[in-house]
C-alpha positions in Angstrom: 113.2 73.0 128.4 111.4 69.8 128.5 112.0 69.2 125.0 115.8 69.7 125.5 115.7 67.0 128.4 114.1 64.7 125.8 117.1 65.0 123.6 119.6 64.0 126.4 119.6 60.4 125.7 120.5 60.5 122.5 123.4 63.1 123.3 124.6 60.6 125.7 124.6 57.5 123.4 126.7 59.6 120.8 129.0 60.6 123.3 129.6 57.2 124.4 130.1 56.0 121.0 132.9 58.6 120.5 134.5 58.1 123.7 134.8 54.3 122.7 136.0 55.2 119.3 138.7 57.4 120.9 139.6 54.4 123.3 140.3 52.5 120.2 142.0 54.7 118.1 144.9 56.5 120.3 145.7 59.1 117.7 142.0 61.0 118.3 142.6 63.8 120.5 140.7 64.5 123.6 140.0 67.9 122.6 138.6 66.7 119.4 136.1 64.7 121.4 135.2 67.4 123.4 134.3 69.6 120.5 132.4 67.1 118.8 130.2 66.5 121.7 129.7 70.3 122.2 128.8 70.5 118.4 126.2 67.9 119.0 124.9 69.4 122.1 124.6 72.8 120.3 122.7 71.5 117.3 120.4 69.4 119.8 119.7 72.4 121.7 119.3 74.6 118.3 116.8 72.0 116.8 114.9 71.8 120.3 114.4 75.6 120.4 113.2 75.6 116.6 110.6 73.0 117.2 109.5 74.7 120.4 109.1 78.0 118.7 107.3 76.6 115.8 104.9 74.8 118.2 104.3 78.0 120.1 103.7 80.0 117.0 99.9 79.7 116.5 98.2 82.0 114.0 95.0 82.4 112.4 94.6 83.9 108.9 91.0 85.2 107.6 90.0 87.6 104.9 87.5 90.5 105.5 85.1 91.7 102.9 83.2 94.8 102.3 81.1 96.4 99.6 78.6 99.2 99.0 76.6 100.6 96.1 76.8 104.2 95.3 75.7 107.0 92.9 78.1 109.0 90.6 78.1 112.6 91.4 80.2 113.8 88.2 79.8 113.1 84.7 82.7 113.7 81.7 81.1 114.1 78.3 83.5 113.5 75.6 82.7 114.1 71.8 84.4 114.4 68.6 83.3 115.9 65.3 85.0 114.8 62.1 84.8 116.4 58.5 86.6 115.1 55.2 88.2 117.8 53.0 90.0 117.5 49.8 93.4 118.6 49.4 92.9 122.1 48.4 90.1 122.4 51.1 91.9 121.8 54.2 91.7 125.2 55.8 88.2 125.6 55.0 87.6 122.5 56.9 89.5 123.8 59.9 87.6 127.0 60.0 84.3 125.2 59.5 84.7 122.7 62.3 86.0 125.4 64.6 83.0 127.4 63.9 80.7 124.3 64.7 82.5 123.5 67.8 82.3 127.0 69.3 78.5 127.3 68.2 77.8 123.9 70.1 79.8 125.5 73.1 77.5 128.6 73.0 74.7 126.1 73.0 75.7 124.5 76.1 76.4 127.7 77.9 72.9 128.7 76.9 71.6 125.4 78.2 73.0 126.6 81.7 76.6 124.9 81.9 79.5 126.8 83.2 81.9 128.1 80.5 85.0 126.7 82.8 83.4 123.4 82.5 83.6 123.3 78.7 86.9 122.5 77.1 87.5 122.5 73.6 90.7 120.7 72.1 92.7 121.8 69.3 91.8 120.2 65.7 93.8 117.1 64.6 93.9 115.8 60.9 95.3 112.7 59.0 95.6 111.9 55.4 93.2 109.7 53.4 95.1 107.7 50.8 94.0 105.9 47.6 94.7 102.1 47.1 97.6 103.2 44.9 99.0 105.3 47.7 98.0 108.6 46.4 96.9 111.2 48.9 93.2 112.1 48.0 91.6 113.8 50.9 91.9 114.8 54.9 90.1 113.6 57.6 89.7 116.6 60.1 88.3 116.2 63.6 88.1 118.2 66.9 87.0 117.1 70.5 85.1 118.7 73.3 84.8 117.9 76.8 82.3 118.7 79.5 82.6 118.3 83.1 79.3 118.7 85.4 77.7 117.6 88.4 74.3 117.9 86.8 74.4 114.5 85.2 70.6 114.3 84.0 71.2 117.7 82.1 74.4 116.5 80.4 72.5 113.1 79.6 69.7 115.1 78.0 72.3 117.0 75.9 74.3 113.9 74.8 71.0 111.9 73.8 69.8 114.9 71.6 71.9 114.9 68.2 69.6 117.5 66.5 72.5 120.1 66.4 74.7 117.8 64.6 71.9 116.3 62.3 70.7 119.8 61.3 74.2 120.9 60.3 75.3 117.4 58.6 78.1 117.0 60.9 79.7 113.4 61.5 79.6 112.7 65.3 82.7 110.6 65.7 82.8 109.8 69.3 80.2 110.7 72.2 81.0 109.0 75.6 79.7 109.5 78.9 82.0 108.5 81.8 80.5 108.7 85.3 82.9 109.2 88.2 82.7 110.0 91.9 84.1 112.8 93.7 84.3 111.5 97.2 86.1 108.2 96.1 89.0 108.5 98.5 86.6 108.7 101.6 84.7 106.1 100.3 87.7 103.8 99.9 88.8 104.6 103.6 85.5 103.5 104.8 85.3 100.3 103.0 89.0 99.3 104.1 87.7 99.9 107.9 84.4 97.7 107.2 86.6 95.0 105.6 88.7 95.0 108.5 86.0 94.7 111.1 84.6 91.9 109.0 87.9 90.0 109.0 87.9 90.4 113.0 84.5 89.2 113.2 85.4 86.1 111.1 88.2 85.4 113.2 86.2 85.5 116.4 83.5 83.2 115.0 86.3 80.7 114.1 88.0 80.9 117.7 84.7 80.8 119.2 83.6 77.6 117.6 87.2 76.1 118.2 87.2 77.2 121.9 90.4 79.0 121.2 91.4 82.5 122.4 91.8 85.2 119.7 95.2 87.1 120.1 96.5 90.3 118.9 96.4 91.5 115.1 99.9 90.7 113.5 99.4 92.2 110.1 96.5 93.3 107.8 96.7 94.0 104.0 94.0 95.7 101.9 93.4 94.4 98.4 92.6 96.2 95.2 89.2 98.2 94.7 86.9 96.6 92.4 84.4 99.3 91.2 81.7 97.9 88.8 78.3 98.1 87.5 75.8 96.7 90.2 75.7 93.0 90.4 78.6 92.6 88.1 81.1 89.7 88.3 84.1 91.7 86.4 87.3 91.7 88.3 90.8 92.3 87.9 94.0 91.4 90.0 95.1 95.1 89.1 91.8 96.7 90.3 88.8 97.8 88.3 87.3 101.0 87.8 84.0 101.0 85.5 82.8 104.4 84.2 80.1 103.3 82.0 77.1 103.5 84.4 75.7 106.2 86.8 75.2 103.4 89.5 78.2 101.6 90.8 79.2 99.0 93.1 82.6 99.1 94.9 84.2 96.2 96.9 87.4 95.4 98.6 89.0 92.6 100.8 91.4 92.7 103.5 93.6 89.8 104.6 94.4 89.8 108.3 96.4 87.3 110.6 95.8 87.0 114.3 97.9 85.5 117.2 96.2 82.6 118.9 
């Protein structure tokens, strides 16, 4: 209301100017004068209300942060065997590779792994060509996946190449991926902690400035960064490293409060 009253002198001056012009120009209708004054008054009130609302809208934006280190409780071991076969030996290569894979699966079961956790994939092959474009041989490969919660046992198997070396097998790929089965629950916990951290930061700021912290207007969680411990790797789309058994997870929460 006070802001509107401060505009009254300007409205009055504009009204007087229009009235004087109307007195000199008889063609101007009195209704046009009234409409012009009403229009000016309306714009003045609108501008006043806008300025007043902007002055009253005082907010504080803060960013909370939470992080935690944890240990993986699952590991996925992916390995691929590869053999090279001449054109007329492709069938024999398939049979030989299949036997090697099943023998290794039996070895894993004997070591104490569950058969349901071992998955052998269908074999694949690709042609090998000479510099002149002639097919000379085939490369045949087959993959096996093992998923287990006994991480140490899987690591021991993965680090023991004796089975493959004794049979002259080419180990094309051998990868360990460390996973965590309770990741959804951990993410919820981190979001709650980051939100609490945002509120604590807001309280510190308002306390130092002798202001009063109001209600939470909105909060938005960022993407999760799951990395090796003490890593600086980040991504705008989130990051999930499966390379190490020990991991670090972090997240931010952007929050806005009324003042």
